[in-house]
N, C-alpha and C positions, 0 to 999 in steps of 0.2 A: 347662378342665383344664390348659392351658399355664401359666396364672398359678400354679396350685398346684404344678406341676412346677418352675417357676423358684424358687418359695419353698422347695420341698423341697431343691433343690440347695444353696441358701444355708444351710439348716438343717444339712445333712450336713457341709458344710465347716466351719461354726461349731461343730458338735458339740452343738447345743441340742436339747432335747426338742421333739417335734412334736405338735401337737394332732391326734390321729387322727380327730376329728370332722370335720375339714376335708376329708379324703380318704377315700372309702369303701374303696378297695383300695390299701393302702400298698405291697404287693408289686408291683403293676402299675406304680406310679409309680417305685419303685426300679429296676425292670427297665428302664423307659424311660430313666431317668437314665443308667444305665451304657451303654445302647445309643447314646444321643446322644453321650456322651463318646468312646466307641470310634469313632464315625463321624467326630467332629471331630479327634481326636488319636490318634497312634500309642501314646501312653502318657500316663496322667494319675495323678499321685501326690499324696497328702495327707500332709504332714509336720508333726509337732508343733513347738512352740516350742523344744524341746530337741534337735531334729534326729532324732527317731525316726519311722520310716516307719509310718504308721497305716493307709493304704488305697492299693491300686493297682488298675488295671484287669485283667481276666482275661488280656489279651494281653501282660502284663508279661514273662512267661517267654519268649515268642517274641521280644520285643524285646531283652531283656538277657541271656537264656541261663541264668537261675537260677529255681528254683521260687518261686512266690508266697509260700509259707509261710516260706521262708528270708528273704525280703525284709521282710515285715511284722514289726516288732519290732526290726529292725536299725537302726542309726543311719546317717545319710548319711556320717559320718566313716569308718565301717567299709566302706561301699560304695565310697568313694573309694580307701581303702587296698587293697581287693581289685581295684581297676581296673574295677569294674563301672560306676561313674560316673566317667569319666576325661576331664576333671576334673569335680567335682561343682558344678554351678551353684548348687544350693540352699545350699551352704556359704557362697558369696559373699553370698547374700541374708541368711543367718543373721547375718553380720557387719555388713552395710551397711544392712539393712532397705530396700533399693531393688530394684525389678524389674530382672532381668538376663537377657540372652540370650547364649548362646555355643554353639559346636560341642562335642559330647561324643562320645568314642569308646567303643564297647562292647567286651565280651570277644570278640565275633564279628568285630571289626575294622570294623564299619560305623560311619558317622558320623550323629549325630542333631543336629538344631537344637533345643536345649533352652531353654525359657523358664521362669523361676521367679519367682513373685510373692508378696510378703509380705501377709498379712492381719493388720491391726493392731487392737488393742483401742481403746476410746474414749480411753484415756490415752496412746495412741501406742506401747504396748509390743506385742511380737510375740505373735500368737495362733496362727496356723498359717502354713504355707508350701504353696502349691499349685504343682506343677511339671508341665509337659506338654511333649511332644516331637513333632517331625515328621521323617520320613525325608528326609535331604538329597538323595536321588536325585530326589525330586520337585522340589526347588529347582534341582538341576543341569539337569533337563529344562526347567524354566522359563527358566533362565539361557541354555541353548542356543537356545531359541526367541527370547529377547530379543536374543542376539547375532545370530541370523539376521535378525531384524527390523531391527536397527541396520545390518546389512550391506546389506539391501534399501533402507533409507531413504538410506544413503550413496550407493548407486548412483543412486537417483532424484535426489538432490541434485546429483550430478556432471552428470547429464543436463540438469537444470534450469539449472545454472550454464553449461553449454555453450550451451544455447538462449538464456539471458539475454545471454551475450557476443555471440552471433550477432545477436540483435535489436539490441543496442547498436551493433554495427558497421554494420548496415544502416540503422537509423533510431534515433538516440540520443534518444528521447523520455524525458526525465527527470522523475520525479515519482511519488508514490504517493497523492496526495490523491484523494478520491472523484470530484472533477470530471474530473481527467485520466485516472484509471483507467477511468471510464465512456466517455470519448472514445476511449481505446485499444481498449476492448472493442467499441465500435460500428465502429471502423475495421477491426478484424480480421473482424468479422461481414460488413461490406460488401465486404470483399475477395473473398468467395466469389461475388459476383454481378457481372454485366456491365452493370448498369443505370447510367445517368448519375448522378454524385455531385456535389453542390454542397457545398463546404467553406466555412463562414463563420467570421469571427473578426476581431478587430482586427489591425492591422499588427504584425508581430513575434511573433505567438503560435506560429508554427511550422506554418503550413498546408502548406508544401512538404514538411516532414518527414512529416506524415500522408499526403500524396500518395505519397511514396516507400514508406511502410509498406503502404499499400493495394496498390500495384503489386507490391511484393516478395512479398506474400502471395497474389497472384492467379495464375490459370492463365496469365497473360501475362508472368510475371516474366522469362522467357527472351527476350522481345522488347523493343524499345526503349521507353523512357519519354521522350517529347518534351515539353519544357516551353516554353511561350510566354507571355511577359509582355505582356499586351495594352496596357498603359500605356507600354511602353518602345519600341514601334515607331511611327515617324511615320505619320500617316494615309495619306500618299501611297504608302507602301511596304507597308501592311498586306495588301492583296490579293495582291501578288506573293509576299510572304513566306509567307502562309497557303497559297496554292494553287499556287505555282510559276508559271513562264511558258515559253512557247515561244521559240525562237531569233528574235531581232529583234522581239520583241513590242512594245518601246518603246525610246526612245533610251537608250543606255547598257546595254541588256540584253546578257547573255552570248550569244555566237554559238552556243553549244551548248544554250542553255536552262537551266532549273534546276528541280529538284523542290521542291515546297513543304513546309513543316514538317508539315502535316497528312499528306501522302503518306508522309513518313518514319516516321510512327507506325503504319504498316500492320502489323497483327498485335499491336501493343502498346497502350500507353496514351497518350492525348493530354491534356496538362494545360494548361489555359488559366487562367493566374493573372491577377488583377485584371480579371475578366471585365466588371465594371461600367464599365471605361474604354473598352470597345469601342464605336465609333461606330454609330449606327443603321443606316447603309447596310451595314456589315459584319455587323450582327446578322441582317439579312435573309439574307445569303449563308450565314452560319454555320447558321442554322435549316435551310436547304435541305440542307446537308451532313449535319447530324445526322439529318434525316428519311430521306434517301436513301442516306447513306454513299457518296456519289460526289462527285468534284471535277472541275473543268475548268481546265486551265492558262490563265493570262492569255494571250490571243492564240491560243488553241487552240479546237478544236471537239469533240475526243474526250473522252468522260466516262471517268473512271478510278475503279474501285470501291476503296474503302478500308475495311478492317476495323479498328476501334479502339474502345477503351473510353474514354469521355469523363469527365474530372474537371475541374471548374471551381472557382475560389476567388475570394472577394471580401471586402473589409473594408467594403463599402457595404451599405446597406439596399436591396436590389433591389426589394422590395415597394413601398417609398416611391418609388423611381425609376420603377416601372411607373405608379404613380398620377400622377407628374409628367410622364409621357410621355417619359422619358429612356431607358427600357428596354422592349423589346417583351414584352408579356404572354405571347404564345405561346412565345417563346423561354425566358422565365423558367420556365414549367411544364415545358418540355422538359428544362431543366437540373436542375430541382428534383425529380427522382424520389426520390433518397435525399439526406438532408441531414445533415451532420456539423458541429456548432458547437463550435469550440475555445475553451475558457474563457480569459479574460485572466488575466495573472499575479496581479493584485490580488484575484481571486476564488479563488486557490489558493495563498495565502501560505505554507501549510505545506510547499510544495515548494521554497521559496526556499533554505533551508539546503542541501538536496540539490543544487540547481542551482549554488549558490556553490561547493560542494565539487567538483562535476564540472568547472566551468569553471576553477577554480583549478588543479586537477591538469592539465588540458589545457594551460594556458598555462605552467605550470611546466615541463612536458615540452617544449613548443614553443620556449621561450626559454632553457631550461637554467638555471632559477633555482629557488629554494626559498622559497615564500611560503605563508602560511596566514592566515586571517581570525580575529580575536578574536571571542568570543561577543558582545561589545558591538557590534562592527562589523556582525555579522550581524543583530543586533536593529535597528540603524539601517536596514539594507537591507530588512528585513521590514516596517518601518513606512512605507516609501515606496510610492507608488501605482503606479509603473511604467507610465506611459502608453505607453512604447515596448516594453513586454512583454519577452519572452525576449531579443530582439535588444539592447534597451537594457541589460539585466542583463549579458549577455555582454560588451558593450563596456565597461561599468563595471568588471567584474572584470579584463579585459585591461589597462585603463588603470591600475588600482590595482596590479596585479602588476608592471607596467613602471616605474611612477613611485615606488613605495615603496622606501626604502633599508633597511627593517627586515625581519626574517624574518617577524614577525607584523604584519599590517596591522590597525591599530586604527581606531576611529571618527574620530580626528583626521586620518587619511590619506584619508578620503573627501571628495569635493567638497562644497561648501557646500549644494548642493541636498538632500543627505541629512541635514543637520544639523537637529535639532528647531527649530521656530520660536522665536526668542529673544524672547519677550514677557515683559517684567518686570511681574509682578503688582503689586509695590509702586509702580512708576511709573504703572501704569494706575489704581490705586485712589486716587491723590492727587486729592482734591476731585472725585471722580466717584461717581455712584450705581452700584449693582449693575447696573441696566439699561444704563447707559452703557458700563460695562466689558464686558458681554456683547455689546453691539452692536459695539464696537471689535474684539473677537476674531472675531465672526461676519463682519465686513466683511473682515478680513485673510484669513480662511480662504476665503471666497468668491472673493476676488481671486486668491489663490495657486492655487486649484483651477481657476479659469477660464483662467489663464495656461497651465496644463498641458493642459487638454482642449479649449480654444478654442470650445466650444459649451455652451449651457445644458443640452443633453441629457447631455453628458459630465459636467458639474458635478452634475446631479441623480443620475446613476448612482453617481458616486464618493462623494457625501455621503449617499446613501440618502434623497433627497427627490424630489418630483415635479418634472417639467420646468417647469410653470407657477410652482411655488413658487420654483425657482431663478431664473427670469426676473424674477419680482416683487422678489425680494430684491436682485438685482443692480441693478435699476432704482431701488430704494429708496436704495441706498447711493451710486450713481454719477450719479443725477439726469440733468442735461442732457448728460452724457457717455455716456448709455446707447447711443446709436447707434454710437459708436466701440467700445464695450466689448462690447455684447451682439450676438452673431451666432447666430441660431437655425438 
């Protein structure tokens, strides 16, 4: 029945005869037709191609303030002169033959949102005009709701902006790539727990920043974060620096003794960076501290209880070190309760543009200069593999900002390492087969990549090939020099 109803509506508007055999009860359909229109619109008017009102809905009088019998047969020009349609949108359609919507004021002083649509014959001439209206109070109500929604969203945006600024001050981890976003999500999640956390990643990826982030989001944020670089302390001083010592414990010791770095972390977070550099004899002592949360000063006998959350970080493969006997397996599993792997910059190159902008602004402010990077210079930076990761990028931006004499830093201002390899195809192709040309390029790429990463594992990862393949190819091209060049 809905199909018949739709067809009947078209027939009424077009003024054509309707095949009564198609619908058993025409009166029922006509009644439904007007009920639907009254539900959808405050007013629905059908106007002839000469501007005469032919049909209106029963609520026309309630909307416009004049009886229906006075409206039908009148022209829209007369209705506009009488200020009943003020202005008359259908007059505009009559002149332009284009659908039009505008506000219309009635005799009652109310405003209607009126839309008028032309119905054209096959030859493009006007056949009818259909006009319908809605009470603007409904739109005003929606408009108020929209304004309230916008106000709420603005308040949320302000709060998010404050939170974003707070986060950037505490731990400026820059980037929106899926890799770094996932790392930030995990770091925030791990902040809620007191379990040991092992942060892995290449040198320069920002492991210390993630440590700060975890600490600042933890329940220990009001207590100290004590950082110890295990590779920066001489072996003979490790024990005294870690555990502290009693007065006169050894030659040169302070007469008043000294608290160790682990003791200073009481109540807070202890961060052991470069944990893979810790000697085996200290690994044994550290394991005992982790298990018992107690220390004893060098030269002392009293055990001191320490409450700390342990975070360790390394750029080494600890599992491989365990297999080689260079790292205690029991200590590895103690450290590796939670693991957070920070992706290298080459795996999230979509963040380079944001990082360049961040560091450029930072050094502009620091050195009171005004510099920016051209899009081509950024492209060159994005094409680089960044073995030194964020630290290398930051140093590069700082150097460029300080050495450039121009406001805009171009690709010519970048060091030669960032310039594309200048391989002349015409020179290569002279008296060489395609296979020889490809081998020449492959050899150059392999050598340059190896010089950056120093190991066949690094070459394999950078070029997307397996380590055995990288090793074989280097051996192929460098022959008798492989022992000097290849370090596994």
